[in-house]
Wavefront OBJ file of the C-alpha trace (Angstrom):
o trace
v -41.302 8.201 5.229
v -41.149 7.327 1.315
v -39.982 10.877 1.186
v -37.170 10.550 3.030
v -35.793 7.278 1.980
v -36.038 8.863 -1.735
v -33.800 12.001 -0.322
v -31.069 9.310 1.044
v -30.871 7.535 -1.642
v -30.269 10.324 -4.158
v -27.372 11.924 -1.808
v -26.307 8.187 -1.523
v -25.767 8.576 -5.767
v -24.901 11.432 -5.451
v -21.651 11.244 -3.582
v -20.450 7.697 -5.143
v -20.835 9.702 -7.979
v -18.375 12.021 -6.964
v -15.747 9.826 -5.320
v -12.287 10.767 -6.644
v -13.084 14.092 -8.260
v -10.570 15.527 -5.253
v -7.953 13.208 -6.982
v -8.512 14.823 -10.044
v -8.641 18.677 -9.258
v -5.292 17.540 -7.003
v -3.592 16.214 -10.173
v -4.982 19.541 -12.263
v -3.242 21.234 -10.227
v 0.260 19.848 -10.339
v -0.173 19.664 -13.453
v -1.149 23.492 -13.559
v 2.291 23.860 -11.060
v 4.693 22.245 -13.420
v 3.974 23.918 -16.252
v 3.790 27.235 -14.441
v 7.426 26.394 -12.864
v 8.357 25.513 -16.694
v 7.305 28.533 -18.230
v 8.720 30.975 -16.120
v 12.110 28.948 -15.624
v 12.253 29.641 -19.564
v 11.809 33.127 -19.524
v 13.789 33.348 -16.663
v 16.695 31.274 -19.197
v 16.021 33.794 -21.827
v 15.877 37.046 -19.221
v 19.308 36.028 -18.112
v 20.520 35.553 -22.005
v 19.065 39.169 -22.951
v 20.952 40.309 -20.368
v 24.176 38.591 -21.566
v 24.052 39.802 -24.833
v 23.851 42.795 -24.417
v 26.674 43.335 -21.947
v 28.114 41.185 -24.515
v 27.482 44.180 -27.326
v 28.455 46.479 -24.187
v 31.469 45.495 -24.044
v 32.421 44.887 -27.716
v 31.517 48.148 -29.004
v 34.256 49.976 -26.093
v 36.782 47.539 -26.299
v 36.381 48.293 -30.019
v 37.433 52.226 -29.505
v 39.112 51.832 -27.003
v 43.086 52.386 -27.579
v 45.166 49.778 -26.166
v 49.913 50.057 -26.387
v 50.328 48.566 -29.821
v 54.159 48.689 -28.110
v 55.226 45.706 -26.342
v 52.671 44.569 -22.917
v 55.048 45.744 -19.625
v 53.663 44.161 -16.527
v 52.791 46.535 -13.957
v 52.517 44.010 -10.876
v 49.301 45.308 -10.711
v 47.838 44.488 -13.743
v 46.466 40.877 -15.058
v 47.329 40.630 -18.768
v 43.600 40.624 -20.049
v 42.083 39.256 -23.416
v 43.318 42.169 -25.614
v 46.975 42.187 -25.625
v 48.520 41.681 -28.538
v 44.959 42.541 -30.716
v 45.345 45.864 -32.951
v 42.338 46.303 -34.768
v 39.151 47.756 -33.298
v 37.590 44.286 -34.843
v 39.649 42.040 -33.785
v 39.680 43.565 -30.269
v 35.833 43.383 -30.765
v 35.327 39.870 -31.471
v 38.251 38.975 -28.577
v 35.816 39.967 -25.989
v 32.856 39.489 -27.509
v 34.442 35.300 -27.166
v 35.105 35.837 -24.090
v 31.662 36.869 -22.905
v 30.450 33.871 -24.721
v 28.534 35.428 -27.437
v 28.823 35.394 -31.258
v 29.834 38.602 -33.739
v 27.337 38.904 -36.159
v 27.635 42.211 -37.540
v 30.283 44.102 -36.654
v 31.023 48.136 -38.345
v 34.557 48.350 -36.085
v 36.293 51.893 -36.550
v 38.604 53.860 -34.132
v 36.370 56.285 -33.615
v 32.384 54.916 -33.713
v 31.573 51.550 -33.649
v 28.366 49.784 -33.870
v 28.287 46.082 -33.571
v 25.749 42.498 -33.094
v 26.232 39.698 -30.930
v 23.760 36.925 -31.198
v 23.766 34.348 -27.604
v 22.007 31.180 -27.699
v 20.016 29.670 -24.605
v 18.559 26.435 -24.145
v 14.801 26.478 -22.891
v 13.508 22.949 -21.252
v 10.376 22.281 -22.612
v 11.606 20.135 -25.797
v 14.747 20.858 -25.783
v 14.636 24.281 -27.970
v 17.695 26.621 -28.425
v 17.139 30.156 -29.654
v 19.333 32.756 -30.193
v 19.406 36.314 -28.588
v 20.221 39.437 -30.331
v 21.862 42.434 -28.913
v 23.325 45.747 -30.605
v 25.712 48.221 -28.958
v 27.265 51.411 -30.693
v 30.170 53.391 -28.659
v 31.404 56.578 -30.444
v 34.499 58.115 -28.836
v 34.463 61.903 -29.813
v 36.102 63.363 -32.250
v 37.534 66.014 -29.856
v 39.584 63.199 -27.764
v 42.723 62.477 -29.109
v 43.042 58.502 -28.499
v 46.365 58.328 -28.368
v 45.521 60.356 -24.883
v 44.201 58.871 -23.341
v 45.614 56.868 -20.495
v 46.467 53.285 -20.338
v 45.659 50.833 -17.897
v 48.655 49.176 -17.872
v 50.322 53.219 -17.250
v 48.913 52.878 -13.328
v 52.080 53.548 -11.487
v 52.297 51.684 -8.061
v 52.519 55.645 -6.311
v 49.050 55.897 -6.390
v 46.238 55.019 -4.187
v 44.251 52.072 -5.899
v 40.839 53.370 -7.349
v 41.965 57.162 -7.560
v 43.553 57.102 -10.988
v 41.363 60.570 -13.765
v 40.385 58.260 -16.408
v 38.457 61.093 -18.096
v 40.423 61.332 -21.432
v 41.596 66.116 -22.049
v 39.573 67.618 -23.846
v 40.835 70.517 -26.454
l 1 2 3 4 5 6 7 8 9 10 11 12 13 14 15 16 17 18 19 20 21 22 23 24 25 26 27 28 29 30 31 32 33 34 35 36 37 38 39 40 41 42 43 44 45 46 47 48 49 50 51 52 53 54 55 56 57 58 59 60 61 62 63 64 65 66 67 68 69 70 71 72 73 74 75 76 77 78 79 80 81 82 83 84 85 86 87 88 89 90 91 92 93 94 95 96 97 98 99 100 101 102 103 104 105 106 107 108 109 110 111 112 113 114 115 116 117 118 119 120 121 122 123 124 125 126 127 128 129 130 131 132 133 134 135 136 137 138 139 140 141 142 143 144 145 146 147 148 149 150 151 152 153 154 155 156 157 158 159 160 161 162 163 164 165 166 167 168 169 170 171 172 173
């Protein structure tokens, strides 16, 4: 019987040492879940900022090489006035489009037929309220065989055409 009493005493002392260990494991698991959630949110914020920066760079590069009418803008009834109204140079158009997409232009090699642009978007991360800059680059080229004045303007839309049935391709020589 002494052996049975000894075993019972050892089991009782081991269970006394393990009281509260489930609470510590639960606390560690909660901390892990919180940290994993914060890291996932930051990765999502970075991916979103990268997509915004690339969209702004692409649109700014396209705006720089897209011919825009230099004369007065005449409302056609269905076309709203855009960001590019009154902007003549490719650099002005690229800067306006980039700013309207929430980005800053870092560098712009803007020409009438070719544009290379780099932009940055700021993203705020959750821990420590850190702000990071996400950069994106884009290049747009208008083929030299295309006459920029031959590309129809969206403002040339006539009400007789059904919406969405435009021919936007530039004629090739």
